[in-house]
C-alpha positions in Angstrom: 47.9 25.1 -51.1 48.4 28.7 -50.0 50.3 31.1 -52.3 52.0 32.9 -49.3 54.8 31.7 -47.2 53.8 30.4 -43.8 56.0 32.8 -41.8 54.1 32.3 -38.6 55.7 28.8 -38.3 59.1 29.7 -39.7 62.0 29.3 -37.3 63.4 32.8 -38.1 60.0 34.5 -37.4 59.6 32.5 -34.2 63.1 33.4 -33.0 62.4 37.1 -33.8 59.1 36.9 -31.8 60.9 35.1 -28.9 63.5 37.9 -28.9 60.7 40.5 -28.8 59.1 38.8 -25.9 62.5 38.5 -24.1 63.3 42.2 -24.5 59.8 43.2 -23.4 59.9 41.2 -20.2 63.5 42.4 -19.5 62.5 46.1 -20.0 59.4 45.7 -17.9 61.2 43.9 -15.0 64.3 46.2 -15.0 62.5 49.5 -15.7 63.8 51.0 -12.4 67.4 50.6 -13.6 67.0 52.1 -17.0 69.3 49.4 -18.5 69.2 47.2 -21.6 70.0 43.5 -21.6 73.3 44.2 -23.5 74.3 46.8 -20.9 73.7 44.2 -18.2 75.8 41.6 -20.1 78.6 44.1 -20.5 78.6 44.9 -16.8 78.8 41.2 -15.9 81.6 40.5 -18.4 83.6 43.4 -16.9 82.9 42.3 -13.3 84.4 38.9 -14.3 87.2 40.3 -16.4 88.2 43.8 -15.2 90.4 45.9 -17.5 89.2 44.1 -20.7 89.7 46.1 -23.9 86.7 47.3 -25.9 87.4 45.0 -28.9 87.7 41.8 -26.8 84.6 42.9 -24.8 82.6 43.4 -28.0 83.6 39.9 -29.1 82.5 38.3 -25.8 79.1 39.9 -25.9 78.9 39.4 -29.7 78.4 43.1 -30.7 79.8 45.0 -33.6 82.4 47.6 -32.7 80.2 50.6 -33.4 77.3 49.4 -31.3 79.6 48.4 -28.4 81.2 51.9 -28.4 77.7 53.5 -28.1 76.6 51.1 -25.3 79.9 51.6 -23.4 79.4 55.4 -23.7 76.0 55.1 -22.1 77.3 53.0 -19.3 80.2 55.5 -18.8 77.7 58.4 -18.7 75.9 56.6 -15.8 79.2 56.3 -14.0 78.9 52.5 -14.1 82.1 51.9 -16.0 85.4 53.8 -16.5 87.4 53.7 -19.6 91.2 54.4 -19.7 93.8 54.2 -22.5 96.0 51.1 -22.4 99.5 51.9 -21.1 101.1 50.0 -24.0 98.8 51.2 -26.8 97.0 54.5 -26.3 94.5 53.7 -29.1 93.3 50.7 -27.1 90.8 51.4 -24.4 90.5 49.3 -21.2 87.3 49.1 -19.2 86.5 48.6 -15.5 83.2 48.5 -13.6 82.9 51.2 -11.0 81.7 50.5 -7.5 78.4 52.1 -8.5 78.2 49.9 -11.6 78.9 46.7 -9.6 76.3 47.6 -7.0 73.7 48.2 -9.7 74.6 45.0 -11.5 74.3 43.0 -8.3 70.8 44.5 -7.6 69.8 43.7 -11.2 71.0 40.1 -10.9 68.0 39.1 -8.8 65.6 40.9 -11.2 67.2 39.3 -14.3 66.9 35.9 -12.8 63.2 36.6 -12.5 63.2 37.7 -16.1 64.6 34.4 -17.2 62.1 32.4 -15.1 59.2 34.5 -16.5 60.4 34.0 -20.0 60.6 30.3 -19.7 57.4 29.9 -17.6 55.3 28.6 -20.4 57.5 25.5 -20.6 57.8 22.8 -17.9 61.2 21.8 -16.5 62.0 19.1 -19.0 60.9 21.4 -21.9 63.0 24.3 -20.5 66.1 22.0 -20.4 65.4 20.7 -23.9 64.8 24.2 -25.3 68.0 25.6 -23.8 69.9 22.6 -25.2 68.5 23.0 -28.7 68.9 26.8 -28.6 72.5 26.5 -27.5 73.1 23.9 -30.3 71.5 26.2 -32.9 73.7 29.1 -31.9 76.9 27.0 -31.6 76.2 25.6 -35.1 76.3 29.1 -36.5 79.2 30.5 -34.4 81.1 31.4 -37.5 78.6 34.2 -38.1 79.9 37.4 -36.7 77.9 40.7 -36.1 80.4 42.8 -38.1 
């Protein structure tokens, strides 16, 4: 029996490696846009829910407040989103995707679909469905964990 822990077959290690693979493929495929996967997610949430406040947005993409503020700032500097104070509470900031941001997100959508297909390509169709089902179940079973 080995004295060391078999981390190469540990779920946490494999999830971390899968995340690394996912990010590497995303960055390679989307290089022309100079965007991260979380920036893409934020754009899509705001396209679906214009005028969302920063706190609610952070909750929807499961980011802590400090990180979401930095990501939003980068998107704002690209002129892909605009931020305005809430009319009823000046401390609260509301967010909208600009026409430029929406056009970029729509162009990225095709590329990101290719990212997902490439990520899942080692699995056959049945395995892909099963993997997604189990991954969703794993995440849902820990939904009480929050990034803050």
